[in-house]
TIGUTI-142738 format. One record per residue: chain; x, y, z of N, C-alpha, C, O in turn. Coordinates in Angstrom, 1 decimal, always signed. Layout:
N
@cadena=A, n.c1=X, n.c2=Y, n.c3=Z, ca.c1=X, ca.c2=Y, ca.c3=Z, c.c1=X, c.c2=Y, c.c3=Z, o.c1=X, o.c2=Y, o.c3=Z;
...
This chain:
86
@cadena=A, n.c1=-7.1, n.c2=+55.9, n.c3=-10.1, ca.c1=-6.4, ca.c2=+54.8, ca.c3=-10.0, c.c1=-6.4, c.c2=+54.1, c.c3=-11.6, o.c1=-7.0, o.c2=+54.5, o.c3=-12.6;
@cadena=A, n.c1=-5.9, n.c2=+53.6, n.c3=-11.5, ca.c1=-4.6, ca.c2=+52.6, ca.c3=-12.8, c.c1=-5.4, c.c2=+51.7, c.c3=-12.5, o.c1=-5.7, o.c2=+51.5, o.c3=-11.3;
@cadena=A, n.c1=-6.1, n.c2=+50.7, n.c3=-13.7, ca.c1=-6.7, ca.c2=+49.0, ca.c3=-13.5, c.c1=-5.7, c.c2=+48.6, c.c3=-14.3, o.c1=-5.0, o.c2=+49.4, o.c3=-15.0;
@cadena=A, n.c1=-5.6, n.c2=+47.4, n.c3=-14.2, ca.c1=-4.7, ca.c2=+46.6, ca.c3=-15.0, c.c1=-5.3, c.c2=+45.4, c.c3=-15.6, o.c1=-5.8, o.c2=+44.5, o.c3=-15.0;
@cadena=A, n.c1=-5.1, n.c2=+45.6, n.c3=-17.4, ca.c1=-5.9, ca.c2=+45.4, ca.c3=-18.7, c.c1=-5.0, c.c2=+43.7, c.c3=-18.2, o.c1=-5.6, o.c2=+42.8, o.c3=-18.6;
@cadena=A, n.c1=-4.1, n.c2=+43.5, n.c3=-17.7, ca.c1=-3.8, ca.c2=+42.2, ca.c3=-17.9, c.c1=-4.5, c.c2=+40.9, c.c3=-16.5, o.c1=-3.8, o.c2=+40.6, o.c3=-15.6;
@cadena=A, n.c1=-5.6, n.c2=+40.5, n.c3=-16.6, ca.c1=-6.4, ca.c2=+39.6, ca.c3=-16.0, c.c1=-5.3, c.c2=+38.3, c.c3=-14.8, o.c1=-4.1, o.c2=+38.3, o.c3=-14.6;
@cadena=A, n.c1=-5.9, n.c2=+37.7, n.c3=-14.5, ca.c1=-4.8, ca.c2=+37.2, ca.c3=-12.8, c.c1=-5.4, c.c2=+36.0, c.c3=-13.2, o.c1=-6.6, o.c2=+35.8, o.c3=-13.2;
@cadena=A, n.c1=-4.3, n.c2=+35.1, n.c3=-13.5, ca.c1=-4.5, ca.c2=+33.6, ca.c3=-13.8, c.c1=-5.3, c.c2=+32.5, c.c3=-13.0, o.c1=-4.7, o.c2=+32.0, o.c3=-12.1;
@cadena=A, n.c1=-6.9, n.c2=+32.3, n.c3=-13.5, ca.c1=-7.8, ca.c2=+31.7, ca.c3=-12.5, c.c1=-7.6, c.c2=+29.8, c.c3=-13.1, o.c1=-7.9, o.c2=+29.7, o.c3=-14.3;
@cadena=A, n.c1=-7.3, n.c2=+28.5, n.c3=-12.5, ca.c1=-7.1, ca.c2=+27.6, ca.c3=-13.7, c.c1=-8.7, c.c2=+26.8, c.c3=-13.1, o.c1=-9.3, o.c2=+26.6, o.c3=-12.0;
@cadena=A, n.c1=-8.9, n.c2=+26.5, n.c3=-14.2, ca.c1=-10.6, ca.c2=+26.2, ca.c3=-14.7, c.c1=-10.1, c.c2=+24.9, c.c3=-14.2, o.c1=-9.2, o.c2=+24.2, o.c3=-14.6;
@cadena=A, n.c1=-11.4, n.c2=+24.8, n.c3=-12.9, ca.c1=-11.9, ca.c2=+23.5, ca.c3=-12.3, c.c1=-13.0, c.c2=+22.5, c.c3=-12.1, o.c1=-13.7, o.c2=+22.4, o.c3=-11.1;
@cadena=A, n.c1=-13.1, n.c2=+21.5, n.c3=-13.4, ca.c1=-14.9, ca.c2=+21.1, ca.c3=-13.5, c.c1=-15.4, c.c2=+20.9, c.c3=-12.1, o.c1=-14.8, o.c2=+20.6, o.c3=-11.1;
@cadena=A, n.c1=-17.0, n.c2=+21.4, n.c3=-12.3, ca.c1=-17.8, ca.c2=+21.8, ca.c3=-11.2, c.c1=-17.9, c.c2=+20.4, c.c3=-11.0, o.c1=-17.5, o.c2=+20.6, o.c3=-9.8;
@cadena=A, n.c1=-18.1, n.c2=+19.1, n.c3=-11.0, ca.c1=-17.4, ca.c2=+17.8, ca.c3=-10.0, c.c1=-16.0, c.c2=+17.1, c.c3=-10.3, o.c1=-15.1, o.c2=+16.7, o.c3=-10.9;
@cadena=A, n.c1=-16.5, n.c2=+17.3, n.c3=-9.5, ca.c1=-14.4, ca.c2=+15.6, ca.c3=-9.3, c.c1=-15.3, c.c2=+14.6, c.c3=-10.6, o.c1=-16.3, o.c2=+14.1, o.c3=-11.1;
@cadena=A, n.c1=-13.4, n.c2=+14.8, n.c3=-10.6, ca.c1=-14.2, ca.c2=+12.9, ca.c3=-11.7, c.c1=-13.9, c.c2=+12.2, c.c3=-11.7, o.c1=-12.9, o.c2=+12.1, o.c3=-11.0;
@cadena=A, n.c1=-14.4, n.c2=+11.2, n.c3=-12.3, ca.c1=-14.4, ca.c2=+9.8, ca.c3=-11.7, c.c1=-12.5, c.c2=+8.9, c.c3=-11.9, o.c1=-12.3, o.c2=+8.5, o.c3=-13.0;
@cadena=A, n.c1=-11.8, n.c2=+8.8, n.c3=-11.0, ca.c1=-10.2, ca.c2=+8.1, ca.c3=-11.4, c.c1=-10.8, c.c2=+7.2, c.c3=-11.6, o.c1=-11.6, o.c2=+6.9, o.c3=-10.8;
@cadena=A, n.c1=-10.7, n.c2=+6.3, n.c3=-12.7, ca.c1=-10.4, ca.c2=+4.7, ca.c3=-12.4, c.c1=-10.0, c.c2=+3.5, c.c3=-12.0, o.c1=-9.1, o.c2=+3.2, o.c3=-12.8;
@cadena=A, n.c1=-10.2, n.c2=+2.7, n.c3=-11.2, ca.c1=-9.8, ca.c2=+1.7, ca.c3=-10.8, c.c1=-8.5, c.c2=+1.0, c.c3=-11.9, o.c1=-8.5, o.c2=+0.9, o.c3=-13.1;
@cadena=A, n.c1=-7.6, n.c2=+0.6, n.c3=-10.9, ca.c1=-6.7, ca.c2=-0.2, ca.c3=-11.5, c.c1=-7.5, c.c2=-2.0, c.c3=-12.1, o.c1=-8.5, o.c2=-2.7, o.c3=-11.9;
@cadena=A, n.c1=-6.6, n.c2=-2.1, n.c3=-12.8, ca.c1=-7.2, ca.c2=-3.3, ca.c3=-13.2, c.c1=-7.0, c.c2=-4.6, c.c3=-12.1, o.c1=-5.9, o.c2=-4.9, o.c3=-12.0;
@cadena=A, n.c1=-7.8, n.c2=-5.3, n.c3=-11.2, ca.c1=-7.5, ca.c2=-6.4, ca.c3=-10.6, c.c1=-6.9, c.c2=-7.1, c.c3=-10.7, o.c1=-7.6, o.c2=-8.0, o.c3=-11.1;
@cadena=A, n.c1=-5.8, n.c2=-7.5, n.c3=-10.7, ca.c1=-5.4, ca.c2=-8.8, ca.c3=-11.1, c.c1=-4.6, c.c2=-9.8, c.c3=-10.1, o.c1=-3.9, o.c2=-9.4, o.c3=-9.1;
@cadena=A, n.c1=-4.7, n.c2=-11.6, n.c3=-10.7, ca.c1=-5.1, ca.c2=-12.5, ca.c3=-10.1, c.c1=-3.1, c.c2=-12.6, c.c3=-9.4, o.c1=-2.1, o.c2=-12.4, o.c3=-10.2;
@cadena=A, n.c1=-2.9, n.c2=-13.0, n.c3=-7.3, ca.c1=-1.8, ca.c2=-13.5, ca.c3=-7.1, c.c1=-1.2, c.c2=-14.7, c.c3=-7.8, o.c1=-1.7, o.c2=-15.9, o.c3=-7.8;
@cadena=A, n.c1=+0.4, n.c2=-14.0, n.c3=-8.6, ca.c1=+0.8, ca.c2=-15.6, ca.c3=-9.1, c.c1=+2.0, c.c2=-15.7, c.c3=-7.5, o.c1=+1.6, o.c2=-16.0, o.c3=-6.4;
@cadena=A, n.c1=+2.7, n.c2=-15.5, n.c3=-7.8, ca.c1=+4.1, ca.c2=-15.6, ca.c3=-6.1, c.c1=+4.3, c.c2=-14.1, c.c3=-5.7, o.c1=+4.1, o.c2=-13.1, o.c3=-6.4;
@cadena=A, n.c1=+4.9, n.c2=-14.2, n.c3=-4.3, ca.c1=+5.6, ca.c2=-13.1, ca.c3=-4.0, c.c1=+6.6, c.c2=-12.9, c.c3=-3.3, o.c1=+6.2, o.c2=-13.7, o.c3=-2.4;
@cadena=A, n.c1=+7.7, n.c2=-12.5, n.c3=-2.9, ca.c1=+8.3, ca.c2=-12.3, ca.c3=-2.3, c.c1=+9.4, c.c2=-11.6, c.c3=-1.8, o.c1=+10.0, o.c2=-10.8, o.c3=-2.5;
@cadena=A, n.c1=+9.6, n.c2=-12.1, n.c3=-0.2, ca.c1=+10.1, ca.c2=-11.0, ca.c3=+0.5, c.c1=+11.7, c.c2=-11.3, c.c3=+0.9, o.c1=+12.3, o.c2=-12.4, o.c3=+1.0;
@cadena=A, n.c1=+12.2, n.c2=-10.0, n.c3=+0.9, ca.c1=+13.8, ca.c2=-9.7, ca.c3=+1.3, c.c1=+14.4, c.c2=-8.4, c.c3=+2.1, o.c1=+14.2, o.c2=-7.2, o.c3=+2.3;
@cadena=A, n.c1=+15.2, n.c2=-9.7, n.c3=+2.6, ca.c1=+15.3, ca.c2=-8.6, ca.c3=+3.9, c.c1=+16.6, c.c2=-7.2, c.c3=+3.4, o.c1=+17.5, o.c2=-7.6, o.c3=+2.8;
@cadena=A, n.c1=+16.4, n.c2=-5.7, n.c3=+3.8, ca.c1=+17.4, ca.c2=-5.2, ca.c3=+3.8, c.c1=+17.9, c.c2=-4.6, c.c3=+4.5, o.c1=+17.7, o.c2=-4.8, o.c3=+5.7;
@cadena=A, n.c1=+19.0, n.c2=-3.3, n.c3=+4.1, ca.c1=+19.7, ca.c2=-2.2, ca.c3=+5.3, c.c1=+18.3, c.c2=-2.0, c.c3=+5.8, o.c1=+18.2, o.c2=-2.9, o.c3=+6.6;
@cadena=A, n.c1=+16.9, n.c2=-1.2, n.c3=+5.9, ca.c1=+16.8, ca.c2=-0.3, ca.c3=+5.7, c.c1=+15.7, c.c2=-0.7, c.c3=+5.8, o.c1=+15.0, o.c2=+0.2, o.c3=+6.0;
@cadena=A, n.c1=+15.0, n.c2=-1.8, n.c3=+5.9, ca.c1=+13.6, ca.c2=-2.7, ca.c3=+6.0, c.c1=+13.5, c.c2=-4.0, c.c3=+4.7, o.c1=+14.0, o.c2=-5.1, o.c3=+4.6;
@cadena=A, n.c1=+12.4, n.c2=-3.3, n.c3=+3.9, ca.c1=+12.3, ca.c2=-4.7, ca.c3=+2.8, c.c1=+12.4, c.c2=-4.4, c.c3=+1.9, o.c1=+12.9, o.c2=-3.4, o.c3=+1.5;
@cadena=A, n.c1=+11.8, n.c2=-5.6, n.c3=+0.8, ca.c1=+11.8, ca.c2=-5.2, ca.c3=-0.5, c.c1=+10.8, c.c2=-6.3, c.c3=-0.6, o.c1=+10.8, o.c2=-7.4, o.c3=+0.1;
@cadena=A, n.c1=+9.6, n.c2=-5.8, n.c3=-1.9, ca.c1=+8.3, ca.c2=-7.3, ca.c3=-1.8, c.c1=+8.4, c.c2=-7.4, c.c3=-3.2, o.c1=+8.1, o.c2=-6.4, o.c3=-3.8;
@cadena=A, n.c1=+8.7, n.c2=-8.1, n.c3=-3.7, ca.c1=+8.2, ca.c2=-8.8, ca.c3=-5.3, c.c1=+6.3, c.c2=-9.0, c.c3=-5.2, o.c1=+5.7, o.c2=-9.3, o.c3=-4.2;
@cadena=A, n.c1=+5.9, n.c2=-8.8, n.c3=-6.3, ca.c1=+4.6, ca.c2=-9.1, ca.c3=-6.1, c.c1=+4.6, c.c2=-9.6, c.c3=-7.3, o.c1=+5.2, o.c2=-8.8, o.c3=-8.0;
@cadena=A, n.c1=+4.2, n.c2=-10.8, n.c3=-8.1, ca.c1=+3.8, ca.c2=-11.0, ca.c3=-9.6, c.c1=+2.2, c.c2=-11.6, c.c3=-9.7, o.c1=+1.6, o.c2=-12.5, o.c3=-9.0;
@cadena=A, n.c1=+1.8, n.c2=-11.0, n.c3=-10.6, ca.c1=+0.3, ca.c2=-11.9, ca.c3=-11.1, c.c1=+0.3, c.c2=-12.5, c.c3=-12.1, o.c1=+1.1, o.c2=-12.6, o.c3=-13.0;
@cadena=A, n.c1=-0.7, n.c2=-13.0, n.c3=-12.0, ca.c1=-1.1, ca.c2=-14.1, ca.c3=-13.4, c.c1=-1.0, c.c2=-13.0, c.c3=-15.1, o.c1=-1.8, o.c2=-12.2, o.c3=-15.5;
@cadena=A, n.c1=+0.3, n.c2=-13.7, n.c3=-15.7, ca.c1=+0.5, ca.c2=-12.9, ca.c3=-16.9, c.c1=+1.5, c.c2=-12.2, c.c3=-17.1, o.c1=+2.0, o.c2=-11.6, o.c3=-18.1;
@cadena=A, n.c1=+2.0, n.c2=-12.1, n.c3=-15.7, ca.c1=+2.8, ca.c2=-11.4, ca.c3=-15.4, c.c1=+3.5, c.c2=-10.1, c.c3=-15.4, o.c1=+4.6, o.c2=-9.6, o.c3=-15.7;
@cadena=A, n.c1=+2.7, n.c2=-9.9, n.c3=-15.1, ca.c1=+2.7, ca.c2=-7.5, ca.c3=-13.9, c.c1=+3.7, c.c2=-8.6, c.c3=-13.1, o.c1=+3.3, o.c2=-9.7, o.c3=-12.8;
@cadena=A, n.c1=+5.5, n.c2=-8.0, n.c3=-12.6, ca.c1=+5.8, ca.c2=-7.8, ca.c3=-11.5, c.c1=+6.0, c.c2=-6.0, c.c3=-11.0, o.c1=+6.5, o.c2=-5.1, o.c3=-11.6;
@cadena=A, n.c1=+5.4, n.c2=-5.9, n.c3=-9.8, ca.c1=+5.8, ca.c2=-4.8, ca.c3=-9.3, c.c1=+6.3, c.c2=-5.5, c.c3=-8.2, o.c1=+5.9, o.c2=-6.5, o.c3=-7.7;
@cadena=A, n.c1=+7.9, n.c2=-4.4, n.c3=-7.5, ca.c1=+9.5, ca.c2=-4.0, ca.c3=-6.8, c.c1=+8.6, c.c2=-3.2, c.c3=-5.5, o.c1=+7.7, o.c2=-2.6, o.c3=-6.0;
@cadena=A, n.c1=+8.6, n.c2=-3.2, n.c3=-4.0, ca.c1=+8.5, ca.c2=-2.7, ca.c3=-3.6, c.c1=+9.3, c.c2=-2.0, c.c3=-2.8, o.c1=+9.9, o.c2=-1.4, o.c3=-3.7;
@cadena=A, n.c1=+9.9, n.c2=-1.6, n.c3=-1.6, ca.c1=+10.8, ca.c2=-0.7, ca.c3=-0.7, c.c1=+9.6, c.c2=-0.4, c.c3=+0.9, o.c1=+9.0, o.c2=+0.6, o.c3=+1.2;
@cadena=A, n.c1=+9.5, n.c2=-1.7, n.c3=+1.6, ca.c1=+8.9, ca.c2=-1.3, ca.c3=+2.5, c.c1=+9.9, c.c2=-1.1, c.c3=+3.9, o.c1=+10.9, o.c2=-1.8, o.c3=+4.2;
@cadena=A, n.c1=+9.2, n.c2=+0.1, n.c3=+4.6, ca.c1=+10.1, ca.c2=+0.0, ca.c3=+6.3, c.c1=+9.4, c.c2=-1.0, c.c3=+7.0, o.c1=+8.6, o.c2=-1.7, o.c3=+6.6;
@cadena=A, n.c1=+10.1, n.c2=-0.9, n.c3=+8.5, ca.c1=+9.8, ca.c2=-2.0, ca.c3=+9.0, c.c1=+8.5, c.c2=-1.9, c.c3=+10.2, o.c1=+8.3, o.c2=-2.8, o.c3=+10.9;
@cadena=A, n.c1=+7.6, n.c2=-0.3, n.c3=+10.1, ca.c1=+7.1, ca.c2=+0.1, ca.c3=+10.5, c.c1=+6.1, c.c2=-0.4, c.c3=+9.7, o.c1=+5.8, o.c2=-1.6, o.c3=+10.0;
@cadena=A, n.c1=+5.5, n.c2=+0.1, n.c3=+8.8, ca.c1=+4.9, ca.c2=-0.5, ca.c3=+7.5, c.c1=+4.6, c.c2=-2.3, c.c3=+7.4, o.c1=+3.6, o.c2=-2.9, o.c3=+7.8;
@cadena=A, n.c1=+5.5, n.c2=-2.6, n.c3=+7.0, ca.c1=+5.7, ca.c2=-3.6, ca.c3=+7.1, c.c1=+5.4, c.c2=-5.0, c.c3=+8.8, o.c1=+5.4, o.c2=-6.2, o.c3=+8.7;
@cadena=A, n.c1=+5.1, n.c2=-4.2, n.c3=+10.2, ca.c1=+4.3, ca.c2=-4.2, ca.c3=+11.5, c.c1=+2.7, c.c2=-3.7, c.c3=+10.9, o.c1=+1.6, o.c2=-4.1, o.c3=+11.4;
@cadena=A, n.c1=+2.8, n.c2=-3.0, n.c3=+10.0, ca.c1=+1.2, ca.c2=-2.5, ca.c3=+9.3, c.c1=+0.6, c.c2=-3.2, c.c3=+9.0, o.c1=-0.6, o.c2=-3.1, o.c3=+9.0;
@cadena=A, n.c1=+1.3, n.c2=-4.0, n.c3=+8.6, ca.c1=+0.7, ca.c2=-5.2, ca.c3=+7.1, c.c1=+0.4, c.c2=-6.5, c.c3=+8.0, o.c1=-0.8, o.c2=-6.8, o.c3=+7.9;
@cadena=A, n.c1=+1.0, n.c2=-7.1, n.c3=+8.7, ca.c1=+1.2, ca.c2=-7.8, ca.c3=+9.5, c.c1=-0.4, c.c2=-8.0, c.c3=+10.3, o.c1=-1.3, o.c2=-8.8, o.c3=+10.3;
@cadena=A, n.c1=-0.2, n.c2=-6.2, n.c3=+11.1, ca.c1=-1.3, ca.c2=-6.3, ca.c3=+12.0, c.c1=-2.6, c.c2=-6.8, c.c3=+10.9, o.c1=-3.5, o.c2=-7.5, o.c3=+11.3;
@cadena=A, n.c1=-2.4, n.c2=-6.3, n.c3=+9.5, ca.c1=-3.6, ca.c2=-6.6, ca.c3=+8.8, c.c1=-4.2, c.c2=-7.6, c.c3=+8.5, o.c1=-5.4, o.c2=-8.0, o.c3=+8.4;
@cadena=A, n.c1=-3.0, n.c2=-8.1, n.c3=+8.5, ca.c1=-3.2, ca.c2=-10.1, ca.c3=+8.1, c.c1=-3.6, c.c2=-10.1, c.c3=+8.8, o.c1=-4.8, o.c2=-9.6, o.c3=+8.7;
@cadena=A, n.c1=-3.2, n.c2=-10.4, n.c3=+10.2, ca.c1=-3.7, ca.c2=-10.8, ca.c3=+11.6, c.c1=-5.2, c.c2=-10.5, c.c3=+12.1, o.c1=-5.9, o.c2=-11.1, o.c3=+13.0;
@cadena=A, n.c1=-5.5, n.c2=-9.7, n.c3=+11.4, ca.c1=-6.9, ca.c2=-9.3, ca.c3=+11.4, c.c1=-8.2, c.c2=-9.5, c.c3=+10.5, o.c1=-9.4, o.c2=-9.5, o.c3=+10.9;
@cadena=A, n.c1=-7.7, n.c2=-9.6, n.c3=+9.2, ca.c1=-8.5, ca.c2=-10.2, ca.c3=+8.4, c.c1=-8.7, c.c2=-11.7, c.c3=+8.2, o.c1=-9.4, o.c2=-12.4, o.c3=+7.5;
@cadena=A, n.c1=-7.5, n.c2=-12.0, n.c3=+9.4, ca.c1=-7.9, ca.c2=-13.5, ca.c3=+8.9, c.c1=-9.1, c.c2=-14.3, c.c3=+10.5, o.c1=-9.6, o.c2=-15.4, o.c3=+10.7;
@cadena=A, n.c1=-9.0, n.c2=-13.0, n.c3=+11.3, ca.c1=-9.5, ca.c2=-12.7, ca.c3=+12.7, c.c1=-8.8, c.c2=-12.8, c.c3=+13.7, o.c1=-9.4, o.c2=-13.1, o.c3=+14.8;
@cadena=A, n.c1=-7.3, n.c2=-12.3, n.c3=+13.7, ca.c1=-6.7, ca.c2=-11.8, ca.c3=+14.3, c.c1=-6.3, c.c2=-13.0, c.c3=+15.3, o.c1=-6.7, o.c2=-14.0, o.c3=+14.8;
@cadena=A, n.c1=-5.6, n.c2=-13.1, n.c3=+16.3, ca.c1=-4.4, ca.c2=-14.1, ca.c3=+17.2, c.c1=-4.9, c.c2=-14.2, c.c3=+17.5, o.c1=-5.6, o.c2=-13.2, o.c3=+17.8;
@cadena=A, n.c1=-5.6, n.c2=-15.8, n.c3=+18.1, ca.c1=-6.0, ca.c2=-16.6, ca.c3=+18.9, c.c1=-4.8, c.c2=-17.1, c.c3=+19.6, o.c1=-3.9, o.c2=-17.8, o.c3=+19.1;
@cadena=A, n.c1=-4.7, n.c2=-16.7, n.c3=+20.8, ca.c1=-3.9, ca.c2=-17.1, ca.c3=+21.7, c.c1=-4.9, c.c2=-17.8, c.c3=+22.6, o.c1=-4.1, o.c2=-18.3, o.c3=+23.4;
@cadena=A, n.c1=-6.0, n.c2=-18.2, n.c3=+23.0, ca.c1=-6.3, ca.c2=-18.8, ca.c3=+23.9, c.c1=-6.2, c.c2=-20.8, c.c3=+23.5, o.c1=-6.7, o.c2=-21.4, o.c3=+22.6;
@cadena=A, n.c1=-5.2, n.c2=-21.4, n.c3=+24.9, ca.c1=-4.8, ca.c2=-22.4, ca.c3=+25.4, c.c1=-3.8, c.c2=-23.4, c.c3=+24.1, o.c1=-3.4, o.c2=-24.5, o.c3=+23.9;
@cadena=A, n.c1=-3.6, n.c2=-21.8, n.c3=+23.4, ca.c1=-1.9, ca.c2=-21.8, ca.c3=+23.7, c.c1=-1.7, c.c2=-21.5, c.c3=+24.7, o.c1=-2.4, o.c2=-20.6, o.c3=+25.3;
@cadena=A, n.c1=-0.5, n.c2=-22.3, n.c3=+25.2, ca.c1=+0.2, ca.c2=-22.9, ca.c3=+26.5, c.c1=+2.5, c.c2=-22.1, c.c3=+25.7, o.c1=+3.2, o.c2=-22.7, o.c3=+24.9;
@cadena=A, n.c1=+3.1, n.c2=-20.8, n.c3=+26.3, ca.c1=+4.2, ca.c2=-21.0, ca.c3=+25.3, c.c1=+5.8, c.c2=-21.2, c.c3=+25.8, o.c1=+6.5, o.c2=-20.6, o.c3=+26.7;
@cadena=A, n.c1=+6.0, n.c2=-21.9, n.c3=+25.3, ca.c1=+7.7, ca.c2=-22.3, ca.c3=+25.8, c.c1=+8.6, c.c2=-21.9, c.c3=+26.8, o.c1=+9.8, o.c2=-22.0, o.c3=+26.6;
@cadena=A, n.c1=+7.9, n.c2=-21.5, n.c3=+28.3, ca.c1=+9.2, ca.c2=-20.7, ca.c3=+29.3, c.c1=+10.4, c.c2=-21.0, c.c3=+29.2, o.c1=+11.2, o.c2=-20.3, o.c3=+29.9;
@cadena=A, n.c1=+11.3, n.c2=-22.3, n.c3=+28.1, ca.c1=+12.4, ca.c2=-23.4, ca.c3=+27.9, c.c1=+12.9, c.c2=-21.5, c.c3=+27.2, o.c1=+13.9, o.c2=-21.0, o.c3=+27.6;
@cadena=A, n.c1=+11.7, n.c2=-20.6, n.c3=+25.9, ca.c1=+13.4, ca.c2=-19.2, ca.c3=+25.6, c.c1=+13.1, c.c2=-18.6, c.c3=+26.0, o.c1=+13.7, o.c2=-17.5, o.c3=+26.0;
């Protein structure tokens, strides 16, 4: 049986995973939300002028709202009567 002189390519991986540096944390200056045909467009501006535009689906917007409500202690509907006229 003949053996091949060409060795198979095996990528070299480091023995330990490399740490990925965290992005620099910037302070929020402003944000703007616009509704689009397929969801939302969010503009976030950091102090110092860095801006980022993000496209958000309606499901992602629901997740964001739920996360914010949870961070703020959840919805507190106790003692609040809803107006039945609506």
